[in-house]
C-alpha positions, 0 to 999 in steps of 0.5 A, a space after each residue: 516563490 517556493 509555496 507557489 512552486 509547491 502548489 504547482 507541482 501538487 496540481 501537476 501530480 493531481 492532473 497526472 492522475 486524472 490524465 492516466 484515469 482518463 487514458 485508461 478509460 478511453 482504452 477500456 472503451 476502445 477495447 469493449 464498447 459496452 464499458 461506457 454503458 450505464 449498467 457497467 458503470 453502475 456495476 463498477 461503482 458497486 464493486 469498487 465500494 470495498 476497495 474505496 473503503 480500504 483506500 480510505 484507511 490506507 491513506 492515513 497509513 501511507 501518509 505516515 510512511 507506513 504499509 499495511 499488507 494485511 488489509 485484504 486478509 482481514 477483510 476476508 476474515 471479518 466477512 467470514 466472521 460476519 457471515 458465520 454470526 448471521 447464518 449460524 448464530 442467528 445474530 442480527 445484521 447490525 450487531 453482527 456488523 458492528 462486532 466485525 468492525 470491532 474485530 477488525 479494529 482489534 487486529 489493526 490495533 494488534 498490528 499498531 502495538 507491535 509496530 510502535 510498541 515493539 518497534 518492529 518493521 511494519 512490512 514484517 508485522 503486516 505480512 505475518 498478520 496477513 498470513 495469520 488472517 488468511 489461514 484463519 479464514 481458510 481453516 474455519 470455512 475449510 476454504 468454501 465460501 458461505 451462502 444464503 445470508 440474511 435479506 437484511 444484509 443482502 439489502 446493503 448491496 441492493 440498488 434503487 432505480 438501478 443505482 447502488 444507493 447504499 454503497 454510494 452513501 457509505 462511500 460518501 460518508 466515509 469520504 467526508 469523515 476522512 476529510 474531516 479527520 485529516 484536516 480538522 483533527 489532531 490525528 489528521 494534523 499528526 498524519 500531515 506532520 508525519 508526511 512532512 517529516 517523512 519528505 524531509 527525511 527522504 530528501 536528507 537521505 537522498 542528499 546523504 546518498 549522493 554525497 556517499 556516491 560522490 565519495 564512492 566514485 572518488 574512492 573507485 577512481 583511486 582504487 582503479 588507479 592503485 590497481 593500474 599502478 599495481 599491475 603495471 609494476 607487476 608487468 615490469 617485474 617480469 623476468 626477461 624471457 619468462 612467459 609462464 602463466 603460473 608466474 607468482 601464483 597465489 601472490 
């Protein structure tokens, strides 16, 4: 019974997300008739490829109750780095991309060591890394974008018969890899166990909070009653015929 209830709630959550997505699409289609055109949909598909890639990694972070504010800045820094390697240092496209991915992984490793090893809050660590990475990218490029990249790199964003085939294949490959890791590897099991532990901990915190609130309400009632009795006694203690507002000031 409990398992069927949990599966029903999960199905309702997924249905709610899909319903919100459909409502958003309807609103956009009404606001702009060009929204549902094939060209626009393909443009959206290509534009979301970066966010899709980031969301894959953020899924694992959120599952264990973490947060990472530095993903955008690290994306900008590694993008700048790979552009400099290809344009200024004449490094081929494939090695430049591999080095950039390893560099981003190193920055993520630094975040993980600081959070897990030194027991620092993820919010503070990733906020610092966000400012550090963003500052480095602005400093190195003087706040200016880098143009004229090699044709082999630009081919990644190219299209085959109007379809952003490379970006689409990358998204599918990352999704399949993340699904496999999450469901069939030890890391995925740890992530899902972390989610369950986090959920039970949240439920325990909610129960404790409600219990403290009830106790707090009782304490508030007692405190109000004490103040009421105290002020009633103070009113009864006023000398006859005395009406000065400065009576017993400071008591």
